[in-house]
C-alpha positions as CSV (number, residue, x, y, z in Angstrom):
1,D,68.2,105.9,63.1
2,D,67.3,107.9,66.4
3,W,66.7,104.9,68.0
4,V,70.0,103.3,67.0
5,R,71.7,105.9,68.2
6,A,70.0,106.3,71.7
7,I,71.0,102.6,72.6
8,V,74.3,103.2,71.1
9,Q,75.1,105.9,73.3
10,A,73.8,104.0,76.1
11,C,75.8,101.5,75.3
12,D,79.2,103.8,75.3
13,H,78.2,105.4,78.9
14,F,77.5,102.0,81.0
15,F,79.5,99.8,79.4
16,P,82.7,101.9,77.7
17,L,85.6,101.1,76.2
18,P,88.6,100.8,77.5
19,P,91.3,102.6,75.6
20,H,93.8,99.5,74.9
21,L,91.1,97.9,73.3
22,R,90.5,97.9,69.1
23,L,87.9,96.8,67.2
24,L,87.7,95.8,63.6
25,A,84.3,95.0,61.8
26,V,84.6,93.5,58.4
27,T,81.7,93.5,56.1
28,G,80.6,92.5,52.3
29,T,79.1,89.5,50.8
30,N,81.4,86.8,50.9
31,G,84.6,86.2,52.6
32,K,84.0,88.1,56.1
33,S,83.9,85.0,59.0
34,T,87.0,83.6,57.0
35,T,89.0,87.0,57.0
36,V,88.2,87.6,60.4
37,E,90.1,84.0,61.5
38,L,93.1,84.4,59.3
39,A,93.0,88.7,60.8
40,I,92.9,86.4,64.6
41,Q,95.2,83.9,64.0
42,L,97.9,86.4,62.2
43,G,97.4,88.5,65.5
44,E,97.4,85.9,68.1
45,Q,101.1,84.8,65.9
46,A,101.8,89.0,67.2
47,G,101.1,88.4,70.9
48,L,97.7,89.6,70.8
49,K,94.4,87.9,72.1
50,G,91.2,88.1,69.6
51,L,87.7,87.4,69.8
52,S,85.0,87.3,67.2
53,I,80.7,88.3,67.0
54,G,79.1,87.6,64.2
55,T,76.4,85.5,62.9
56,L,78.4,82.3,63.9
57,G,78.2,83.0,66.9
58,V,81.0,83.8,70.1
59,S,84.1,82.8,69.6
60,A,87.4,83.0,71.8
61,E,90.8,81.4,71.9
62,G,89.6,79.0,68.6
63,K,86.2,77.8,71.0
64,T,82.7,78.9,69.8
65,H,81.4,79.9,73.0
66,E,77.5,81.4,72.1
67,E,75.4,80.6,69.2
68,F,73.4,83.2,67.8
69,G,71.4,81.0,64.6
70,L,72.5,82.8,61.9
71,R,72.0,86.5,63.0
72,T,74.4,88.9,64.5
73,P,73.7,90.3,68.4
74,G,72.2,93.8,68.4
75,P,74.5,95.7,70.0
76,I,73.4,96.0,73.7
C-alpha cells in the first residue's frame, strides 16, 4: 500500500534509528508475548536492554509504561 510506504519513509526520515539499535519482530498466532518476554530476559542476562511494543502495550525494564488495549500502535 502506497500510503503505508509513505508513512514508513517519513518516519525513517524524521526519526532515523541509531546504528546500534537492533529490531526484532515476532509474528504468528500464539505465543508472541511469551517469546518476546523470553527474548528480552535472555538479552538482559547478556547485559543488553530490551523494549517490547505490541498488543500488551509498551514494556521496558519489567514495567508496562503505556497500554493500547489489544491493538498494536501504528508506525508513527
